[in-house]
C-alpha positions in Angstrom: 161.4 47.3 80.7 162.9 50.2 83.5 162.9 49.2 87.3 160.1 51.4 89.0 161.6 52.3 92.1 164.9 52.5 94.4 164.3 49.4 96.4 164.1 47.7 92.4 166.8 49.4 92.0 169.0 48.5 95.2 167.8 44.5 95.3 168.6 44.3 91.5 171.8 45.8 91.8 172.3 43.8 95.7 169.4 42.2 96.4 167.9 42.5 99.8 170.1 40.9 102.6 173.1 42.2 101.2 172.1 45.4 100.5 170.4 46.0 104.1 173.6 44.6 105.1 175.3 47.2 103.2 173.6 49.7 104.2 173.9 49.1 107.7 178.5 49.6 107.6 178.2 52.0 105.1 176.0 54.3 106.7 178.7 53.0 110.1 181.7 53.1 108.3 183.6 53.4 111.7 181.6 51.2 114.2 182.0 47.0 114.0 178.9 45.2 115.0 178.3 41.4 116.4 177.1 39.1 114.1 173.6 39.3 115.8 173.4 43.3 115.9 173.7 42.8 111.4 170.9 40.3 112.0 168.7 42.3 113.8 169.6 45.1 112.1 169.0 43.5 108.4 165.6 42.2 109.5 166.4 38.9 107.7 167.4 35.1 108.5 170.4 34.3 109.9 171.5 32.0 107.0 170.8 35.1 105.1 173.3 37.3 106.6 176.4 34.8 107.5 176.8 33.8 103.3 176.3 38.0 103.1 179.1 39.3 105.4 181.2 36.2 104.9 181.4 37.0 101.2 182.0 40.3 101.9 184.9 39.6 103.8 186.4 37.5 101.3 186.6 40.6 98.8 187.3 42.3 101.4 184.4 44.8 101.8 184.3 44.0 105.1 187.0 44.5 108.1 187.0 40.6 110.4 188.8 40.8 114.4 188.0 38.5 117.0 187.4 39.4 120.5 188.1 36.7 123.0 185.3 34.3 121.7 183.0 36.7 119.7 183.3 38.3 115.4 183.7 41.6 115.1 183.4 42.7 111.0 183.6 46.3 110.4 183.8 48.3 106.7 187.4 48.3 105.3 189.2 51.4 104.5 191.2 49.4 103.3 189.2 48.6 100.5 190.4 49.8 96.7 186.5 51.1 96.3 184.8 51.4 99.2 184.0 55.5 98.9 182.5 54.2 95.8 180.2 51.1 97.0 180.0 53.3 99.9 178.4 56.6 97.6 176.3 53.9 96.1 174.5 52.6 98.7 174.1 56.3 100.6 173.6 57.6 97.6 170.1 55.0 96.9 169.4 54.4 100.3 168.3 58.0 100.6 166.2 58.1 97.6 164.0 55.3 98.5 160.8 55.8 99.2 160.2 56.9 103.3 163.2 58.0 104.0 164.4 59.9 107.5 168.0 60.6 106.8 169.5 58.6 109.0 170.3 55.1 108.8 167.9 52.9 110.1 170.4 51.4 113.0 172.2 54.1 114.7 175.5 53.0 117.3 173.8 54.0 120.0 170.8 52.3 119.4 171.6 49.0 118.5 171.7 47.1 121.9 175.1 45.2 122.7 175.4 41.7 123.1 176.8 41.6 127.8 179.5 39.6 127.4 
């Protein structure tokens, strides 16, 4: 029994929410994101995204920085497997059906929080 699609591959390896979060961060590795932006881009529930972001931070895949009362997350270039993980995520994403050669949420297209 094999995996029939790239979306099946991404969900089998990472799970739907984790893959959506990784895709956002690795498509925009120099861009920091507020948690609400990650939730919006992932198009899934707040609790699931919060758990994934917390796990990825604990694993050293994401950096976390506090800016006033807000918290920003960004892909961690210090992660020992940064390049390999980014390559895998982007390769799976680029071969998905309907791929348009651009990430779903580019930094300029996200609505920043007003504060």
